[in-house]
C-alpha positions, 0 to 999 in steps of 0.5 A: 401320397404314400409314394411321395412321402413315405412317413405320411400315416394312413390316418393323414391319407384318410383325412386328405381323401375326406377333405378333397373328395368329401368321401370318408374311407376307413384307416384300415382300407387305406392300410390294406390298399397300401400293403397290396401295392407294396407299401407296408409300414416300416420303423425308421432306423434307430441309428446308421449302421456301423461300418467296419472302420467305426467298429474298429475304432470303438474297439481301439478306444475301449482296449486303450481304457480297459485297464483304467481304474482311477482314470474313470474317476476323472471322467464325466458322462453328461448324456449331452446335458449341460452342466457347470463344474 
């Protein structure tokens, strides 16, 4: 199960084993066995890594706006929220 779907939790595996085999297995035992098999828990990436081109473009964008003063008064940062002006 964990090999096919890397996002499955040890609790889900325990519930699956109990429903199929009618035998309870502790979550800790499942975690230990997964670690012994090389399947340890990992946190997902928060975002895609930036390429050199992405970094260059970001730097260029910042450099172009470095001397802005009054221009920033015309910019609205919405954080992807919908607003009506």
